[in-house]
N, C-alpha and C positions, 0 to 999 in steps of 0.2 A: 276687179275689186277696188272700191274708191280709196285712194290714198289720203292719210290724214297728217298734217303737220302740227305739232304743238311747240310753243315758244315759251321760255321762262328760265327760272333758276332752279338747279338741283343744289341741294345742301347735304352736308354731313349732319346727321341726327345723332345726338348723344343722350342716353337715357340711363338713369339708375336702374338697376335690375328690379323686376316686379313693381311692387308699389312703394319702393323706398323713397324717402325724401332726398332732395339735392344734399342736405347736410349729413345724411347717413351714408352717402355713397362712396365706396372705395374704388370702384370701377364703373365703366359707362358701357352699355351694349351700343353698337355701331350699326346705323341704318343709313342708306342714301335715299333722299326723296325730295319732292317739292311739287306744287300743285300741277303743273303741267307735265312734269315727268311721271307723276302717278297716272295721269290720264293716259299717257302714251303706254304705260305698262299694262293697263287694264285692255286697251285695244289690241295690243300685241297678243294678250291671252286669247282674245276672241278671234284672232286670225285676220284682223284688219291691217294692211300694211301702214306703218306708221313711223314718221322720222321726228326725232326730239332735237330742237334747235336751242343752243345755249352757248355761253362763253365760259370756258374752263381754264384754270391755270396749268400751264405745262409743267406738272410736277406729278410726283407719285399719287397724291390725294386726288387729283384732277382726273388722273388716269383710272384710279379706282372707281371714281363716279361714272365715268365714261363705260367702263367695263360692266358695271351694275345694270346699266341700260341695254348694253350688247347682249348680255346673258339672258335678258328677258325678251329678246326678239325685237327690240326697238332699233331703228336705224340711227346711226350715230355719225355719218359721214358729213352732215351739214354743221356740226359742232365747230365753233371757231375757237381758237386757242389764244390766250394772253392773259395778262394780269398776274397778280402774285398770290391770291389765295382762294379757297373755296369757302363760301358761306356756311356757318354753323348754326344750328339751333340746339338748345338743350331742353328736353321734355321731361317733366316730372308727372307721372301718371297717377290721376286721382283715383279715388273710390269712395263710394257711398256719398256722403255729404261734403267731402273734400274734392273740390274741382281739380283738374290738371293745370299745370303751368308751363308756359313756354318763355324761355329766355332766348333772344336773338344775339348772335354775334356775326353779322353779315355785312358791316359797313366796310367799304372799300374791297369788296369781293370782285372777282373777275367780272361777274355779271353786274354788279353795281357801278363799275367802271366802263361799261360797254357805251360806245358812242355810235350815232347816226352813221351810216356808210360802212360799218364793219362787217355787215352780212349782205351778201348778194341775194336779194329776195327773189329776183327772176330765176336764178339758178335754183333756190331753195323750193319755189313753187311749181317747177317743172313737173307735170304729170300728177300735181296734187289736185284734190277736189274738196278739201275741207281744211281749214285753219282754225286752231283753238288757242286762245290766250285767256289769262285770268287778271283780275284787278290786282293781284299781287305783284306782276311784273312792273307796271308803271309806278307802283308805290315804292319801289326799291330806290329809284333814283330819277333824276331828269333824264340822263342819257338813256336809261332803260325805257322811259316813257316814249322818248322820241324814236327809239328802235322799233318799239311795238307799233307806234303810228306808222312808220315806214311800211311795216309788215302788213297792217290791215289796209292801207291805201293800195299797195301792189295787189293783195289778194282780192280786194274788191274791184280793181280794175280788170282782173281776170276772171271775174265771174264766179270765184270760188266761194262756197258756202263758209261763213264765218260764225263762230260761236264764242261766247265768253261765259265765265263764271265770275260774277262782280267781285266776290271774295274781299269785303272790306277788312282791313287789318290796321287798326288804330295805331299800333306799335311801329309801323313801317313808314307812314305818310309823314316824313320830317322836313323835306325840302321845300314844301309849299304850304300856302294857307288854305283854308277850307274853301273859299271861293275858287281858287286855282285849281284845287283837286277835283272839283265838281266840272270845271271847264274841261279838264284833261280827260276825265272819265266819259263826259258828254261826247266829246269828239271822237274818242275811240269806240264807244258803244254804238254811235250812229251808224257805224258800218257793219253792225252784226245783224245776222238773220236769226240767230238762236241766242236767247238771253236767259241764263240761270242765276237766281239769286234768292235769298231769303229777305225777310221783311226788314232786317237790320241793314243788309246791303243797299236795298232801295231806298231807306231813309237816309243813311249816312252819306251816300253818293249823290243823290238827287232830291232829297227831301220828301220822297213819296212814302206815304203811310197807309196802312189799311183803314178803311173807313168804318167808323161805327164800332171799334173794338181796340182794346188796349191788349197787345200781344203778350206784354211782360206780366200782366196781373192774371190773364187767362191760363198761361202756362200750357200743360199738355192737353186741355180741354178745347183748344182752339180748333175751329171747324174750318175744311177747306174753302168753303164759301167766303170766308172772311177775307181771302186773298185775292178774290176776283177783282176788286177795286184796284189793288196793287198791278195786276197784270194789264188791266185796261189803261191805267195811267202810264204804264211803261211804253205800251204800244202806241199811245198818243204821243208820247215824248220821242219815241223812236219808230218811226213810220216804215222803216226797212225790215223790222223784226217781223218774222213770220210766227214765231212761237215764243212765249215766256213761260218759265218754269220756275216753280218754287218747291224747295223741301221743306217739310214740315216735321221738325224735330221737337218732340216733348220731352223735358228733362225732368224726370222724377227724382234722379239723383245721378251721381257720376257714372254709377254702375248699371242703371237701368233708364232707358230712354225709349220713347215711342217713335216711330219712323214712318214716313208716308211722304207723298208729293202730288202736286198738281201741275197740269199742263194746260195752257190756254192758247189757242190757235186764232184767236179774233172773233171766233163764232161760238165756240163752246168749250167749257172747261172740263177737262178729264180728271179724275181723282183715283189714286191707287188705294189699294187696301193699306191698313195701318198695321205695321209689325210691332210686336212688343220685344224690345231687345233687353232681356232681364239680366245678361251677364255680358258686360262689354270688355273685350279683351284690349281692344285698341280703338279708339274712335277717331284718331288722326287719319286723315285721308278719306273719310266717309264721304264728304262732298266730292272729292275728286273721282272717287269710285263710282258715284251717282253719274257725274258727268261722262265718264268713259262708257258706262252702260247706257246712257241716253243716246251719245253719238252712235254707238253701235245699233242701238235700236231703230234710230231714225234712218240710219244708212240701210239696215237689213229689213225693216218694215216701213218703207216710206209712206205707205197709205194707211197705216195703223198706229195712230198717236197713242191708243189705249195700250197696246202691246209694248210700244217703245218706252212709255212711261213705266209700265209694270216691271220691264226688264231691269230699267235703271234703279227702281226702288229695292227690287229683290237682290240685285247685285250689291248695292251698297249696304243692304241689310247684313249680307254675309261678310262684308269686309269688316265689320265691327268685331268678328271673330278671329281675325287675323292680326298677328303681331307685325308691326312695321308700317311704313307710309302706304305701300301699294297693294292693291287688291289682286290676290292670286288665284282667283277662283276660276272654274272653267264654265262654258256655256252650259254644259249638262247640269252642273250644280245649281246655276241660276234658275234654269228651267224647272229643275226639280222643286225648288222652293216656290217658284210662281205657280206650280201646279198644286200647291197646298201642303207639300211633304216638309215639315219643319221638325221631324222627329229627331234628327241628328244620329240616327241608328248607324252602326258599323257597317260599312260596304265591304262584303266579303265575296 
């Protein structure tokens, strides 16, 4: 079985109960999560050997984050320890016409203060076949960007498949200007075989836009073919890429989204069915669950792009029904939805 490595920051998530606003909260629910750790949990659920690499503080909260990964079946022996604190983010869950809000408190976290040379990437990649990072990691700090570059360079030299979720986060890119950000992301993404990103990611990182359509005004009526030009432009900019994938989220409200995806392999565009998610429990981690499903699909069905895409979309559709950052569904549940059973009936 192919082993996967993911690298990034895991955080403490604090949320008011239910749909309360921050100003109404007297307590917060605790969850641990982050883009790359969420992908790792998905893969572990599907039986894929996976290690999560990060830097954690040597205190009780850092230990709790590590134990959360361990109990989900994720390898944690490559984690490095140091620094003073775990990053935190606060989530206010929206409903109907009120969108969710995120407030970050992750400055000077252990991961933000990581430096190049702290991780032995040769040891990390021993026996590994796949490496995954996201655009969140280089956004955290200059040191995190340099550590990520070390990782992709070593992985590339070893012939390891490299994937990224571009994940543009405006609130995180603080240490450099727009031109520097594009240079950082271009260098990192140039090593990637598999690139996932929506239209905002492509535009904000690389200035690449869909041709002949305004995604903001079209909303949930956007057709998959509109993103063919984005995929083609991405492949032209990054010739190492074998596949470019885009998620298609139509937001009718905070509680009701449409969800689909497309995959372009340089010759053909594959399109999934569109799901109607009419009651969202928790949309945070939806993209991460898509990436976890996609990596599983591409490893398990290496010659069937359509099936790999369909698995990713179905898996991430189900994630919207699960509280917390990580997707905790099984292969059987995903395949059931892929087969057309969306009834939600009790399994007895």
